[in-house]
C-alpha angles and dihedrals in degrees: 000000000000122000112274140167116260117240115259093246092056090046090054092049091051089051089048089057089061100037103032105046095153138345090281089060091056091047090051094052094046095046091048089053089052091051090049089050091062096252119172095191127037122183121191124192124186131187121200092356091308095302093106100032144352118189122185118182126180140170095229129132095286130208139268120235091259091051090049092056091050093045092065093051120095118266094005112140142152093204103082104063093165097034087239114143090191094058103057117158100171136068095236123038111143099079093222103111103080098040091044093051092043091054094060101031144027105272124189117190117196120176144157124192125210094259098050129096093211142014128255132214131208128189125208114183121182091334095312110122122211130198128269115268130188115265141171114254138131123244111301136043135292121192121190120194112188131181095009112211093008087133091050104037092173089071091059090066090064095054120103128227116307092251091053093049090048091052091052090054091047090054090051092052093046092054092049090046091054089052093050110036092166091069125078117228133190130181122195124185123188093342094313123106108219100168127043117165118174121206109273119235131214132046122333097270095046092046092050093049091050091050091046089051090052092051105032098029136254090282091070094051090048091052101035127113121211114241128194128159139150132198132169096339095319118114122195123188139153141093129292129196123243113259092250088056098072143136138222094246140027096250090106095061110103118191127184129187115195090339093311119120108231139174104214126169092214093056093043091049091050091054090048091051093048092055094042094109094049110040136060115245093256097049128082134203125242110231142158110199127181117199118191121186139147111291089235090064095059133051112212093174098080098094129051091228093039089237094131133049137195123220126214090220108025093171091060091049093049093047091050093051095046094045095045094049094048091048091050092049090049090053088053089066116187094344116139128193121273090228089075091065091043091055091047092052090048090055091049095051112095116254113243108017122215089268090064113088112228118217115256119250114254115261112229100184098268130068089217091066093062116101113251116262117256114267117262123247090255091052092050091050091050092050091050093050091048092055095048117094119250115270137156130230125352121333115264103245118152097178095231111068098004089231116165130203123246113293094004122137112249113201124215114280096263104123133356131187123230128230093255106106117240096242119159089213092057125118095278091110091060096055127061091212094043131219124310114254103170151335125248121208087345086278109074126058116212115205132180122231129186093265106021144337138285127217113203128195098222096201096048092045095049090045090060092046093052091046093052092047091051092052091047092049092048092050092050096056110295145322118278114244132221117208115224114236089219114026113238118235114207120193116214141158112288094248092049092049091050091052092053093047090050089055094044095113092053092045090051089058087057092052098260115117115194131168135186115266107189125293114341098359141088131195121223113211103167136022132188109282090226091067094062115182100003138161099265094181093054093043094054093046092050091049090050090052091049092052091049091058097051137066109280091216090061113102115239090232088065088057095049094130094055095045095045090046092054091048093046091052091056094043099050130096107283126231110261096037116130112234128196122231092258091051092050094049091045089055091050092050092049090051091054091052098042123083118235093015091134090083135031125238090274096055096256119133116259095205143018121214120205118192119223092241090056092049090050089054090056089059096041095251092127 
């Protein structure tokens, strides 16, 4: 076959294969056109997940009949006034959407501009363009796409269920709505409106947060931290979730470049790096970041669907995102997400309230075959008292050493009060985390605040404090060392010992001095002073395991967070250790003064705060 030019209809269908992958792709292109047209209200209707019909109506500036005829031609656009692909100020600019959609569907374009007495309608069916005809329509534009892919039935086989396609379109509209909070959006599917977002009022940050709350839920707005930074002409703003407010995947990370929703690996990797110190490897932050920069510094023409971008200086962009997120998290201090308390209250509520009807026990013909009913609370109390040894008066329990007098009954070490008196006029009002009132299971500190109580995991909290002090000491010139009176010899596998010896200079900079000690062993002579009396054997074995899982060519300094985190875990207050009242309160005060103390190095919360009103609900007082 000789070389020939493809017919225009086939060219449009090829373009449709790149631009219109599924109904959500068509929705994206049409809604972006409405945004570019200055619309303040955009209504989307879908039938059968968009396979049968997609209708997008807006109140934008509209088009004249001549403009409508040009709009359905390939590469016709009003969004490149200077023909400069590196100075793009609109979401759509290629002029491929309408002709591509019209080549594989039945497209009806109805529009009325501000200067027209009436509206006009134009039909494009399978690539065949009609002529404009008068129609009735208010100011704005309405585009109907019916029988999507009827001209290319093979594409229909690749579409998912109608509900799945509808959800993809809903995600597209939500992302565009988050980027443009001043525009109202509605989405209706099969006569049911599932998305209704009114235009947000107020300044930019308030409007964005209101729109994010409408899309992501009130929980995000309650646990979001404002972020704003600028560097060398780049401006980054938005809201980021607290580390303890996280998800199991990265689907809740929304990134926008010059008002355009994008999914970029560079931006996602920067967010991951910024949260590295605060989240476990299988957890992901919830963020909404808006990056504004000169159009000449970003190329949005590297992907057919404009879903990816390319930056002129990717290092600058990554540094700005990482630095801004870490600064915002530092400003948040010891704050933890409110969802932690909500989950705790959910666990405390009894399962199966009285309003829930319990299934009847099966009747087997004889009452003796039925299982006995559970004992009542009074019966359980009587059984407990009968098992307890005889004692008189109140149990001797001083709260410090748990010493009991002769013949006194000593309860199991479940909870113990501290010597600080429970006085409502105490210093609880001065401290966000309150005043320590007791210790539960020698692991959890219970403190009283002005309007509730706080439960602190002493090991997780102290682990974060040690970790932050290690980072601060390293940044200020080095970590102080503590020489062991008797060097500790740790036996390992030969390969693990070799890895540790190879990294000895880097470990020394972190305050840990190790040397080779024959085959399959190392000797530890000095440890970081911050760790105190720690389990050296466990620390060395954990570090050896960490090194085995990473690239050997990677410098240990580049893995500072992992190494310091491992050391901090071994140097923190262990669960099961009895703390005095002064030690508990000292830990609380350090948490209040230390950034990021609301979560440990693994992303778990270090404390749970329960408000008095919530506790009263548990006991039916509210």
